[in-house]
PDB file of N, CA, C and O in Angstrom, chain B, residues numbered from 101:
ATOM      1  N   MET B 101      -4.195   8.566   2.249  1.00  0.00           N
ATOM      2  CA  MET B 101      -3.148   8.026   1.408  1.00  0.00           C
ATOM      3  C   MET B 101      -2.665   9.153   0.504  1.00  0.00           C
ATOM      4  O   MET B 101      -3.481   9.879  -0.064  1.00  0.00           O
ATOM      5  N   LEU B 102      -1.418   9.302   0.368  1.00  0.00           N
ATOM      6  CA  LEU B 102      -0.862  10.323  -0.487  1.00  0.00           C
ATOM      7  C   LEU B 102      -0.980   9.918  -1.939  1.00  0.00           C
ATOM      8  O   LEU B 102      -0.922   8.731  -2.260  1.00  0.00           O
ATOM      9  N   GLN B 103      -1.145  10.891  -2.821  1.00  0.00           N
ATOM     10  CA  GLN B 103      -1.342  10.566  -4.219  1.00  0.00           C
ATOM     11  C   GLN B 103      -0.139   9.858  -4.825  1.00  0.00           C
ATOM     12  O   GLN B 103      -0.292   9.092  -5.776  1.00  0.00           O
ATOM     13  N   SER B 104       1.062  10.103  -4.287  1.00  0.00           N
ATOM     14  CA  SER B 104       2.264   9.495  -4.864  1.00  0.00           C
ATOM     15  C   SER B 104       2.327   7.993  -4.576  1.00  0.00           C
ATOM     16  O   SER B 104       3.097   7.278  -5.217  1.00  0.00           O
ATOM     17  N   GLN B 105       1.532   7.506  -3.625  1.00  0.00           N
ATOM     18  CA  GLN B 105       1.527   6.096  -3.299  1.00  0.00           C
ATOM     19  C   GLN B 105       0.442   5.384  -4.123  1.00  0.00           C
ATOM     20  O   GLN B 105      -0.556   5.993  -4.511  1.00  0.00           O
ATOM     21  N   PRO B 106       0.653   4.095  -4.381  1.00  0.00           N
ATOM     22  CA  PRO B 106      -0.392   3.362  -5.109  1.00  0.00           C
ATOM     23  C   PRO B 106      -1.641   3.309  -4.242  1.00  0.00           C
ATOM     24  O   PRO B 106      -1.568   3.110  -3.029  1.00  0.00           O
ATOM     25  N   THR B 107      -2.787   3.490  -4.888  1.00  0.00           N
ATOM     26  CA  THR B 107      -4.023   3.516  -4.143  1.00  0.00           C
ATOM     27  C   THR B 107      -4.580   2.104  -3.983  1.00  0.00           C
ATOM     28  O   THR B 107      -4.700   1.370  -4.964  1.00  0.00           O
ATOM     29  N   LEU B 108      -4.916   1.724  -2.765  1.00  0.00           N
ATOM     30  CA  LEU B 108      -5.502   0.430  -2.499  1.00  0.00           C
ATOM     31  C   LEU B 108      -7.026   0.576  -2.344  1.00  0.00           C
ATOM     32  O   LEU B 108      -7.767  -0.399  -2.461  1.00  0.00           O
ATOM     33  N   ASN B 109      -7.471   1.794  -2.084  1.00  0.00           N
ATOM     34  CA  ASN B 109      -8.893   2.044  -1.927  1.00  0.00           C
ATOM     35  C   ASN B 109      -9.226   3.302  -2.711  1.00  0.00           C
ATOM     36  O   ASN B 109      -8.862   4.408  -2.312  1.00  0.00           O
ATOM     37  N   SER B 110      -9.915   3.128  -3.823  1.00  0.00           N
ATOM     38  CA  SER B 110     -10.196   4.263  -4.714  1.00  0.00           C
ATOM     39  C   SER B 110     -11.200   5.246  -4.098  1.00  0.00           C
ATOM     40  O   SER B 110     -11.404   6.334  -4.637  1.00  0.00           O
ATOM     41  N   ASN B 111     -11.819   4.880  -2.994  1.00  0.00           N
ATOM     42  CA  ASN B 111     -12.775   5.786  -2.365  1.00  0.00           C
ATOM     43  C   ASN B 111     -12.121   6.823  -1.469  1.00  0.00           C
ATOM     44  O   ASN B 111     -12.809   7.685  -0.922  1.00  0.00           O
ATOM     45  N   LEU B 112     -10.803   6.757  -1.307  1.00  0.00           N
ATOM     46  CA  LEU B 112     -10.096   7.650  -0.401  1.00  0.00           C
ATOM     47  C   LEU B 112      -8.835   8.155  -1.042  1.00  0.00           C
ATOM     48  O   LEU B 112      -7.959   7.370  -1.405  1.00  0.00           O
ATOM     49  N   LYS B 113      -8.728   9.471  -1.187  1.00  0.00           N
ATOM     50  CA  LYS B 113      -7.535  10.103  -1.745  1.00  0.00           C
ATOM     51  C   LYS B 113      -7.185  11.304  -0.891  1.00  0.00           C
ATOM     52  O   LYS B 113      -8.044  12.118  -0.553  1.00  0.00           O
ATOM     53  N   GLU B 114      -5.900  11.404  -0.543  1.00  0.00           N
ATOM     54  CA  GLU B 114      -5.440  12.554   0.241  1.00  0.00           C
ATOM     55  C   GLU B 114      -4.554  13.400  -0.651  1.00  0.00           C
ATOM     56  O   GLU B 114      -3.670  12.889  -1.338  1.00  0.00           O
ATOM     57  N   THR B 115      -4.799  14.691  -0.632  1.00  0.00           N
ATOM     58  CA  THR B 115      -4.015  15.608  -1.434  1.00  0.00           C
ATOM     59  C   THR B 115      -3.248  16.536  -0.520  1.00  0.00           C
ATOM     60  O   THR B 115      -3.842  17.217   0.315  1.00  0.00           O
ATOM     61  N   VAL B 116      -1.923  16.572  -0.668  1.00  0.00           N
ATOM     62  CA  VAL B 116      -1.122  17.487   0.123  1.00  0.00           C
ATOM     63  C   VAL B 116      -0.857  18.706  -0.746  1.00  0.00           C
ATOM     64  O   VAL B 116      -0.260  18.596  -1.817  1.00  0.00           O
ATOM     65  N   MET B 117      -1.295  19.846  -0.289  1.00  0.00           N
ATOM     66  CA  MET B 117      -1.215  21.084  -1.038  1.00  0.00           C
ATOM     67  C   MET B 117      -0.015  21.915  -0.551  1.00  0.00           C
ATOM     68  O   MET B 117       0.634  21.570   0.436  1.00  0.00           O
ATOM     69  N   SER B 118       0.257  22.989  -1.250  1.00  0.00           N
ATOM     70  CA  SER B 118       1.318  23.898  -0.838  1.00  0.00           C
ATOM     71  C   SER B 118       0.945  24.592   0.479  1.00  0.00           C
ATOM     72  O   SER B 118      -0.180  24.453   0.960  1.00  0.00           O
ATOM     73  N   LYS B 119       1.882  25.331   1.050  1.00  0.00           N
ATOM     74  CA  LYS B 119       1.643  25.997   2.344  1.00  0.00           C
ATOM     75  C   LYS B 119       0.438  26.897   2.325  1.00  0.00           C
ATOM     76  O   LYS B 119      -0.265  26.997   3.331  1.00  0.00           O
ATOM     77  N   ASN B 120       0.173  27.559   1.213  1.00  0.00           N
ATOM     78  CA  ASN B 120      -0.930  28.510   1.134  1.00  0.00           C
ATOM     79  C   ASN B 120      -2.270  27.854   0.881  1.00  0.00           C
ATOM     80  O   ASN B 120      -3.307  28.508   0.990  1.00  0.00           O
ATOM     81  N   GLU B 121      -2.270  26.568   0.543  1.00  0.00           N
ATOM     82  CA  GLU B 121      -3.512  25.866   0.262  1.00  0.00           C
ATOM     83  C   GLU B 121      -3.817  24.906   1.408  1.00  0.00           C
ATOM     84  O   GLU B 121      -2.963  24.662   2.261  1.00  0.00           O
ATOM     85  N   LYS B 122      -4.999  24.377   1.429  1.00  0.00           N
ATOM     86  CA  LYS B 122      -5.428  23.504   2.500  1.00  0.00           C
ATOM     87  C   LYS B 122      -5.173  22.032   2.143  1.00  0.00           C
ATOM     88  O   LYS B 122      -5.135  21.657   0.971  1.00  0.00           O
ATOM     89  N   ASN B 123      -5.001  21.215   3.185  1.00  0.00           N
ATOM     90  CA  ASN B 123      -4.873  19.772   2.992  1.00  0.00           C
ATOM     91  C   ASN B 123      -6.262  19.203   2.813  1.00  0.00           C
ATOM     92  O   ASN B 123      -7.118  19.330   3.688  1.00  0.00           O
ATOM     93  N   LEU B 124      -6.475  18.576   1.677  1.00  0.00           N
ATOM     94  CA  LEU B 124      -7.797  18.030   1.353  1.00  0.00           C
ATOM     95  C   LEU B 124      -7.720  16.512   1.234  1.00  0.00           C
ATOM     96  O   LEU B 124      -6.684  15.941   0.893  1.00  0.00           O
ATOM     97  N   ILE B 125      -8.840  15.890   1.523  1.00  0.00           N
ATOM     98  CA  ILE B 125      -8.966  14.449   1.335  1.00  0.00           C
ATOM     99  C   ILE B 125     -10.274  14.241   0.594  1.00  0.00           C
ATOM    100  O   ILE B 125     -11.267  14.915   0.866  1.00  0.00           O
ATOM    101  N   THR B 126     -10.268  13.303  -0.343  1.00  0.00           N
ATOM    102  CA  THR B 126     -11.454  12.981  -1.119  1.00  0.00           C
ATOM    103  C   THR B 126     -11.952  11.605  -0.671  1.00  0.00           C
ATOM    104  O   THR B 126     -11.225  10.615  -0.746  1.00  0.00           O
ATOM    105  N   VAL B 127     -13.190  11.559  -0.211  1.00  0.00           N
ATOM    106  CA  VAL B 127     -13.820  10.310   0.212  1.00  0.00           C
ATOM    107  C   VAL B 127     -15.131  10.190  -0.559  1.00  0.00           C
ATOM    108  O   VAL B 127     -16.012  11.042  -0.440  1.00  0.00           O
ATOM    109  N   ASN B 128     -15.251   9.130  -1.347  1.00  0.00           N
ATOM    110  CA  ASN B 128     -16.455   8.920  -2.168  1.00  0.00           C
ATOM    111  C   ASN B 128     -16.777  10.156  -2.996  1.00  0.00           C
ATOM    112  O   ASN B 128     -17.916  10.621  -3.039  1.00  0.00           O
ATOM    113  N   ASP B 129     -15.741  10.676  -3.653  1.00  0.00           N
ATOM    114  CA  ASP B 129     -15.853  11.811  -4.586  1.00  0.00           C
ATOM    115  C   ASP B 129     -16.246  13.136  -3.939  1.00  0.00           C
ATOM    116  O   ASP B 129     -16.665  14.059  -4.638  1.00  0.00           O
ATOM    117  N   ILE B 130     -16.119  13.244  -2.626  1.00  0.00           N
ATOM    118  CA  ILE B 130     -16.415  14.502  -1.913  1.00  0.00           C
ATOM    119  C   ILE B 130     -15.106  14.917  -1.223  1.00  0.00           C
ATOM    120  O   ILE B 130     -14.474  14.116  -0.534  1.00  0.00           O
ATOM    121  N   GLU B 131     -14.709  16.196  -1.423  1.00  0.00           N
ATOM    122  CA  GLU B 131     -13.489  16.712  -0.805  1.00  0.00           C
ATOM    123  C   GLU B 131     -13.770  17.242   0.609  1.00  0.00           C
ATOM    124  O   GLU B 131     -14.769  17.919   0.851  1.00  0.00           O
ATOM    125  N   TYR B 132     -12.864  16.913   1.524  1.00  0.00           N
ATOM    126  CA  TYR B 132     -12.949  17.370   2.891  1.00  0.00           C
ATOM    127  C   TYR B 132     -11.602  18.002   3.295  1.00  0.00           C
ATOM    128  O   TYR B 132     -10.543  17.520   2.893  1.00  0.00           O
ATOM    129  N   ASN B 133     -11.650  19.053   4.069  1.00  0.00           N
ATOM    130  CA  ASN B 133     -10.450  19.690   4.607  1.00  0.00           C
ATOM    131  C   ASN B 133     -10.040  18.932   5.867  1.00  0.00           C
ATOM    132  O   ASN B 133     -10.820  18.848   6.815  1.00  0.00           O
ATOM    133  N   ILE B 134      -8.844  18.389   5.889  1.00  0.00           N
ATOM    134  CA  ILE B 134      -8.368  17.624   7.033  1.00  0.00           C
ATOM    135  C   ILE B 134      -8.398  18.450   8.303  1.00  0.00           C
ATOM    136  O   ILE B 134      -8.709  17.938   9.379  1.00  0.00           O
ATOM    137  N   GLU B 135      -8.074  19.732   8.176  1.00  0.00           N
ATOM    138  CA  GLU B 135      -8.048  20.595   9.349  1.00  0.00           C
ATOM    139  C   GLU B 135      -9.433  20.743   9.987  1.00  0.00           C
ATOM    140  O   GLU B 135      -9.526  21.064  11.172  1.00  0.00           O
ATOM    141  N   ASP B 136     -10.491  20.519   9.239  1.00  0.00           N
ATOM    142  CA  ASP B 136     -11.849  20.642   9.754  1.00  0.00           C
ATOM    143  C   ASP B 136     -12.355  19.346  10.399  1.00  0.00           C
ATOM    144  O   ASP B 136     -13.438  19.325  10.983  1.00  0.00           O
ATOM    145  N   MET B 137     -11.580  18.279  10.295  1.00  0.00           N
ATOM    146  CA  MET B 137     -12.004  16.996  10.830  1.00  0.00           C
ATOM    147  C   MET B 137     -11.890  16.976  12.348  1.00  0.00           C
ATOM    148  O   MET B 137     -11.102  17.708  12.946  1.00  0.00           O
ATOM    149  N   THR B 138     -12.708  16.109  12.952  1.00  0.00           N
ATOM    150  CA  THR B 138     -12.594  15.919  14.410  1.00  0.00           C
ATOM    151  C   THR B 138     -11.345  15.113  14.720  1.00  0.00           C
ATOM    152  O   THR B 138     -10.737  14.531  13.821  1.00  0.00           O
ATOM    153  N   ASP B 139     -10.964  15.078  15.983  1.00  0.00           N
ATOM    154  CA  ASP B 139      -9.813  14.290  16.360  1.00  0.00           C
ATOM    155  C   ASP B 139     -10.042  12.811  16.036  1.00  0.00           C
ATOM    156  O   ASP B 139      -9.119  12.117  15.608  1.00  0.00           O
ATOM    157  N   ALA B 140     -11.256  12.338  16.239  1.00  0.00           N
ATOM    158  CA  ALA B 140     -11.563  10.945  15.963  1.00  0.00           C
ATOM    159  C   ALA B 140     -11.426  10.639  14.443  1.00  0.00           C
ATOM    160  O   ALA B 140     -10.941   9.575  14.057  1.00  0.00           O
ATOM    161  N   GLN B 141     -11.853  11.573  13.620  1.00  0.00           N
ATOM    162  CA  GLN B 141     -11.733  11.415  12.144  1.00  0.00           C
ATOM    163  C   GLN B 141     -10.273  11.422  11.743  1.00  0.00           C
ATOM    164  O   GLN B 141      -9.864  10.617  10.906  1.00  0.00           O
ATOM    165  N   LYS B 142      -9.474  12.310  12.318  1.00  0.00           N
ATOM    166  CA  LYS B 142      -8.060  12.344  12.031  1.00  0.00           C
ATOM    167  C   LYS B 142      -7.374  11.055  12.442  1.00  0.00           C
ATOM    168  O   LYS B 142      -6.481  10.563  11.751  1.00  0.00           O
ATOM    169  N   THR B 143      -7.806  10.505  13.589  1.00  0.00           N
ATOM    170  CA  THR B 143      -7.262   9.233  14.037  1.00  0.00           C
ATOM    171  C   THR B 143      -7.597   8.119  13.056  1.00  0.00           C
ATOM    172  O   THR B 143      -6.747   7.282  12.752  1.00  0.00           O
ATOM    173  N   MET B 144      -8.819   8.102  12.564  1.00  0.00           N
ATOM    174  CA  MET B 144      -9.222   7.094  11.561  1.00  0.00           C
ATOM    175  C   MET B 144      -8.360   7.236  10.310  1.00  0.00           C
ATOM    176  O   MET B 144      -7.919   6.233   9.750  1.00  0.00           O
ATOM    177  N   LEU B 145      -8.116   8.460   9.869  1.00  0.00           N
ATOM    178  CA  LEU B 145      -7.269   8.714   8.708  1.00  0.00           C
ATOM    179  C   LEU B 145      -5.858   8.224   8.948  1.00  0.00           C
ATOM    180  O   LEU B 145      -5.235   7.652   8.053  1.00  0.00           O
ATOM    181  N   ASN B 146      -5.344   8.447  10.161  1.00  0.00           N
ATOM    182  CA  ASN B 146      -4.000   7.950  10.484  1.00  0.00           C
ATOM    183  C   ASN B 146      -3.958   6.422  10.463  1.00  0.00           C
ATOM    184  O   ASN B 146      -2.977   5.835  10.006  1.00  0.00           O
ATOM    185  N   HIS B 147      -5.022   5.775  10.955  1.00  0.00           N
ATOM    186  CA  HIS B 147      -5.102   4.311  10.905  1.00  0.00           C
ATOM    187  C   HIS B 147      -5.104   3.828   9.453  1.00  0.00           C
ATOM    188  O   HIS B 147      -4.412   2.868   9.112  1.00  0.00           O
ATOM    189  N   ILE B 148      -5.883   4.496   8.606  1.00  0.00           N
ATOM    190  CA  ILE B 148      -5.961   4.117   7.196  1.00  0.00           C
ATOM    191  C   ILE B 148      -4.593   4.239   6.529  1.00  0.00           C
ATOM    192  O   ILE B 148      -4.169   3.343   5.798  1.00  0.00           O
ATOM    193  N   ASN B 149      -3.913   5.344   6.783  1.00  0.00           N
ATOM    194  CA  ASN B 149      -2.579   5.548   6.210  1.00  0.00           C
ATOM    195  C   ASN B 149      -1.592   4.487   6.689  1.00  0.00           C
ATOM    196  O   ASN B 149      -0.800   3.965   5.905  1.00  0.00           O
ATOM    197  N   ASP B 150      -1.646   4.176   7.978  1.00  0.00           N
ATOM    198  CA  ASP B 150      -0.759   3.156   8.548  1.00  0.00           C
ATOM    199  C   ASP B 150      -1.073   1.785   7.979  1.00  0.00           C
ATOM    200  O   ASP B 150      -0.161   1.019   7.667  1.00  0.00           O
ATOM    201  N   LEU B 151      -2.336   1.471   7.842  1.00  0.00           N
ATOM    202  CA  LEU B 151      -2.732   0.175   7.253  1.00  0.00           C
ATOM    203  C   LEU B 151      -2.304   0.076   5.798  1.00  0.00           C
ATOM    204  O   LEU B 151      -1.871  -0.988   5.356  1.00  0.00           O
ATOM    205  N   ASP B 152      -2.418   1.174   5.038  1.00  0.00           N
ATOM    206  CA  ASP B 152      -1.953   1.178   3.656  1.00  0.00           C
ATOM    207  C   ASP B 152      -0.464   0.902   3.588  1.00  0.00           C
ATOM    208  O   ASP B 152      -0.004   0.164   2.717  1.00  0.00           O
ATOM    209  N   ARG B 153       0.304   1.502   4.520  1.00  0.00           N
ATOM    210  CA  ARG B 153       1.739   1.277   4.565  1.00  0.00           C
ATOM    211  C   ARG B 153       2.035  -0.201   4.886  1.00  0.00           C
ATOM    212  O   ARG B 153       2.903  -0.819   4.269  1.00  0.00           O
ATOM    213  N   LYS B 154       1.306  -0.743   5.848  1.00  0.00           N
ATOM    214  CA  LYS B 154       1.499  -2.155   6.242  1.00  0.00           C
ATOM    215  C   LYS B 154       1.108  -3.110   5.110  1.00  0.00           C
ATOM    216  O   LYS B 154       1.781  -4.114   4.873  1.00  0.00           O
ATOM    217  N   LEU B 155       0.018  -2.787   4.417  1.00  0.00           N
ATOM    218  CA  LEU B 155      -0.374  -3.630   3.288  1.00  0.00           C
ATOM    219  C   LEU B 155       0.681  -3.610   2.194  1.00  0.00           C
ATOM    220  O   LEU B 155       0.974  -4.645   1.596  1.00  0.00           O
ATOM    221  N   GLY B 156       1.251  -2.451   1.930  1.00  0.00           N
ATOM    222  CA  GLY B 156       2.323  -2.340   0.933  1.00  0.00           C
ATOM    223  C   GLY B 156       3.530  -3.148   1.334  1.00  0.00           C
ATOM    224  O   GLY B 156       4.141  -3.820   0.503  1.00  0.00           O
ATOM    225  N   SER B 157       3.878  -3.085   2.609  1.00  0.00           N
ATOM    226  CA  SER B 157       5.020  -3.854   3.139  1.00  0.00           C
ATOM    227  C   SER B 157       4.733  -5.358   3.045  1.00  0.00           C
ATOM    228  O   SER B 157       5.595  -6.140   2.646  1.00  0.00           O
ATOM    229  N   ALA B 158       3.529  -5.742   3.414  1.00  0.00           N
ATOM    230  CA  ALA B 158       3.156  -7.168   3.342  1.00  0.00           C
ATOM    231  C   ALA B 158       3.209  -7.677   1.905  1.00  0.00           C
ATOM    232  O   ALA B 158       3.683  -8.782   1.645  1.00  0.00           O
ATOM    233  N   GLN B 159       2.713  -6.852   0.967  1.00  0.00           N
ATOM    234  CA  GLN B 159       2.766  -7.247  -0.458  1.00  0.00           C
ATOM    235  C   GLN B 159       4.199  -7.400  -0.935  1.00  0.00           C
ATOM    236  O   GLN B 159       4.508  -8.322  -1.688  1.00  0.00           O
ATOM    237  N   PHE B 160       5.084  -6.495  -0.499  1.00  0.00           N
ATOM    238  CA  PHE B 160       6.498  -6.555  -0.822  1.00  0.00           C
ATOM    239  C   PHE B 160       7.083  -7.872  -0.323  1.00  0.00           C
ATOM    240  O   PHE B 160       7.800  -8.557  -1.054  1.00  0.00           O
ATOM    241  N   ASN B 161       6.769  -8.228   0.946  1.00  0.00           N
ATOM    242  CA  ASN B 161       7.272  -9.475   1.532  1.00  0.00           C
ATOM    243  C   ASN B 161       6.709 -10.687   0.786  1.00  0.00           C
ATOM    244  O   ASN B 161       7.421 -11.663   0.548  1.00  0.00           O
ATOM    245  N   LEU B 162       5.443 -10.618   0.425  1.00  0.00           N
ATOM    246  CA  LEU B 162       4.811 -11.728  -0.299  1.00  0.00           C
ATOM    247  C   LEU B 162       5.473 -11.919  -1.662  1.00  0.00           C
ATOM    248  O   LEU B 162       5.699 -13.050  -2.092  1.00  0.00           O
ATOM    249  N   ASP B 163       5.782 -10.817  -2.339  1.00  0.00           N
ATOM    250  CA  ASP B 163       6.484 -10.918  -3.628  1.00  0.00           C
ATOM    251  C   ASP B 163       7.849 -11.588  -3.456  1.00  0.00           C
ATOM    252  O   ASP B 163       8.228 -12.441  -4.258  1.00  0.00           O
ATOM    253  N   GLN B 164       8.589 -11.201  -2.406  1.00  0.00           N
ATOM    254  CA  GLN B 164       9.891 -11.822  -2.143  1.00  0.00           C
ATOM    255  C   GLN B 164       9.735 -13.306  -1.883  1.00  0.00           C
ATOM    256  O   GLN B 164      10.491 -14.115  -2.422  1.00  0.00           O
ATOM    257  N   LEU B 165       8.765 -13.672  -1.064  1.00  0.00           N
ATOM    258  CA  LEU B 165       8.558 -15.078  -0.736  1.00  0.00           C
ATOM    259  C   LEU B 165       8.188 -15.893  -1.985  1.00  0.00           C
ATOM    260  O   LEU B 165       8.685 -17.004  -2.167  1.00  0.00           O
ATOM    261  N   ASN B 166       7.327 -15.350  -2.835  1.00  0.00           N
ATOM    262  CA  ASN B 166       6.928 -16.056  -4.031  1.00  0.00           C
ATOM    263  C   ASN B 166       8.116 -16.265  -4.974  1.00  0.00           C
ATOM    264  O   ASN B 166       8.274 -17.347  -5.541  1.00  0.00           O
ATOM    265  N   VAL B 167       8.957 -15.228  -5.146  1.00  0.00           N
ATOM    266  CA  VAL B 167      10.129 -15.356  -6.009  1.00  0.00           C
ATOM    267  C   VAL B 167      11.096 -16.380  -5.431  1.00  0.00           C
ATOM    268  O   VAL B 167      11.650 -17.202  -6.161  1.00  0.00           O
ATOM    269  N   GLY B 168      11.296 -16.329  -4.127  1.00  0.00           N
ATOM    270  CA  GLY B 168      12.203 -17.309  -3.480  1.00  0.00           C
ATOM    271  C   GLY B 168      11.681 -18.736  -3.633  1.00  0.00           C
ATOM    272  O   GLY B 168      12.453 -19.648  -3.928  1.00  0.00           O
ATOM    273  N   ARG B 169      10.392 -18.933  -3.439  1.00  0.00           N
ATOM    274  CA  ARG B 169       9.801 -20.270  -3.597  1.00  0.00           C
ATOM    275  C   ARG B 169       9.966 -20.771  -5.016  1.00  0.00           C
ATOM    276  O   ARG B 169      10.349 -21.919  -5.244  1.00  0.00           O
ATOM    277  N   ASP B 170       9.666 -19.877  -5.993  1.00  0.00           N
ATOM    278  CA  ASP B 170       9.824 -20.246  -7.378  1.00  0.00           C
ATOM    279  C   ASP B 170      11.263 -20.646  -7.712  1.00  0.00           C
ATOM    280  O   ASP B 170      11.497 -21.584  -8.474  1.00  0.00           O
ATOM    281  N   ALA B 171      12.227 -19.916  -7.126  1.00  0.00           N
ATOM    282  CA  ALA B 171      13.635 -20.242  -7.373  1.00  0.00           C
ATOM    283  C   ALA B 171      13.981 -21.616  -6.819  1.00  0.00           C
ATOM    284  O   ALA B 171      14.704 -22.376  -7.462  1.00  0.00           O
ATOM    285  N   PHE B 172      13.471 -21.946  -5.628  1.00  0.00           N
ATOM    286  CA  PHE B 172      13.761 -23.265  -5.052  1.00  0.00           C
ATOM    287  C   PHE B 172      13.064 -24.381  -5.836  1.00  0.00           C
ATOM    288  O   PHE B 172      13.632 -25.463  -5.987  1.00  0.00           O
ATOM    289  N   VAL B 173      11.862 -24.147  -6.332  1.00  0.00           N
ATOM    290  CA  VAL B 173      11.189 -25.140  -7.158  1.00  0.00           C
ATOM    291  C   VAL B 173      12.003 -25.388  -8.434  1.00  0.00           C
ATOM    292  O   VAL B 173      12.174 -26.531  -8.859  1.00  0.00           O
ATOM    293  N   LYS B 174      12.498 -24.310  -9.033  1.00  0.00           N
ATOM    294  CA  LYS B 174      13.313 -24.445 -10.247  1.00  0.00           C
ATOM    295  C   LYS B 174      14.601 -25.213  -9.935  1.00  0.00           C
ATOM    296  O   LYS B 174      14.990 -26.108 -10.684  1.00  0.00           O
ATOM    297  N   MET B 175      15.265 -24.856  -8.819  1.00  0.00           N
ATOM    298  CA  MET B 175      16.514 -25.543  -8.455  1.00  0.00           C
ATOM    299  C   MET B 175      16.266 -27.020  -8.202  1.00  0.00           C
ATOM    300  O   MET B 175      17.083 -27.850  -8.601  1.00  0.00           O
ATOM    301  N   LEU B 176      15.146 -27.378  -7.541  1.00  0.00           N
ATOM    302  CA  LEU B 176      14.830 -28.766  -7.294  1.00  0.00           C
ATOM    303  C   LEU B 176      14.569 -29.518  -8.601  1.00  0.00           C
ATOM    304  O   LEU B 176      15.055 -30.632  -8.795  1.00  0.00           O
ATOM    305  N   ALA B 177      13.806 -28.904  -9.481  1.00  0.00           N
ATOM    306  CA  ALA B 177      13.508 -29.556 -10.769  1.00  0.00           C
ATOM    307  C   ALA B 177      14.786 -29.797 -11.558  1.00  0.00           C
ATOM    308  O   ALA B 177      14.968 -30.874 -12.127  1.00  0.00           O
ATOM    309  N   GLU B 178      15.684 -28.797 -11.600  1.00  0.00           N
ATOM    310  CA  GLU B 178      16.951 -28.955 -12.302  1.00  0.00           C
ATOM    311  C   GLU B 178      17.803 -30.029 -11.672  1.00  0.00           C
ATOM    312  O   GLU B 178      18.452 -30.798 -12.381  1.00  0.00           O
ATOM    313  N   SER B 179      17.816 -30.100 -10.346  1.00  0.00           N
ATOM    314  CA  SER B 179      18.601 -31.127  -9.658  1.00  0.00           C
ATOM    315  C   SER B 179      18.055 -32.526  -9.952  1.00  0.00           C
ATOM    316  O   SER B 179      18.822 -33.462 -10.172  1.00  0.00           O
ATOM    317  N   LEU B 180      16.721 -32.662  -9.953  1.00  0.00           N
ATOM    318  CA  LEU B 180      16.131 -33.941 -10.257  1.00  0.00           C
ATOM    319  C   LEU B 180      16.398 -34.367 -11.694  1.00  0.00           C
ATOM    320  O   LEU B 180      16.606 -35.552 -11.951  1.00  0.00           O
ATOM    321  N   GLU B 181      16.396 -33.424 -12.638  1.00  0.00           N
ATOM    322  CA  GLU B 181      16.693 -33.716 -14.037  1.00  0.00           C
ATOM    323  C   GLU B 181      18.130 -34.206 -14.197  1.00  0.00           C
ATOM    324  O   GLU B 181      18.398 -35.101 -15.000  1.00  0.00           O
ATOM    325  N   GLN B 182      19.040 -33.629 -13.444  1.00  0.00           N
ATOM    326  CA  GLN B 182      20.458 -34.020 -13.538  1.00  0.00           C
ATOM    327  C   GLN B 182      20.667 -35.423 -13.033  1.00  0.00           C
ATOM    328  O   GLN B 182      21.499 -36.145 -13.582  1.00  0.00           O
ATOM    329  N   THR B 183      19.937 -35.848 -11.991  1.00  0.00           N
ATOM    330  CA  THR B 183      20.119 -37.199 -11.472  1.00  0.00           C
ATOM    331  C   THR B 183      19.538 -38.245 -12.401  1.00  0.00           C
ATOM    332  O   THR B 183      19.922 -39.412 -12.331  1.00  0.00           O
ATOM    333  N   GLU B 184      18.611 -37.847 -13.281  1.00  0.00           N
ATOM    334  CA  GLU B 184      18.028 -38.789 -14.218  1.00  0.00           C
ATOM    335  C   GLU B 184      18.975 -39.078 -15.360  1.00  0.00           C
ATOM    336  O   GLU B 184      18.896 -40.135 -15.987  1.00  0.00           O
ATOM    337  N   ASP B 185      19.885 -38.134 -15.639  1.00  0.00           N
ATOM    338  CA  ASP B 185      20.807 -38.326 -16.793  1.00  0.00           C
ATOM    339  C   ASP B 185      21.834 -39.371 -16.552  1.00  0.00           C
ATOM    340  O   ASP B 185      22.663 -39.634 -17.423  1.00  0.00           O
TER     341      ASP B 185
END
C-alpha cells in the first residue's frame, strides 16, 4: 500500500523512493526491499494492493448507498408528515 493511501492494515506499509533509492516495504516494523522478494512474495503484495483498492472502492459505494438510503428515509418521513396536516 502506498503511503499516500489510507492504511487499512497498519502492519504493512510500502514506501516508494526516488530513482536512486530502493523500494521498501515495512511489515510488522521490519523493512524489506521489494526487489529482493521472491516472485510469490511480489504476487502476494500485488494481491494486497489490489484488495486495498477494492476495499476502498467498496467503502465508497457503501457511503453512497447509506447517504441515498438516509435521503429516502427523510423524504418518506416528510411526505408522511405532510399527509397528516
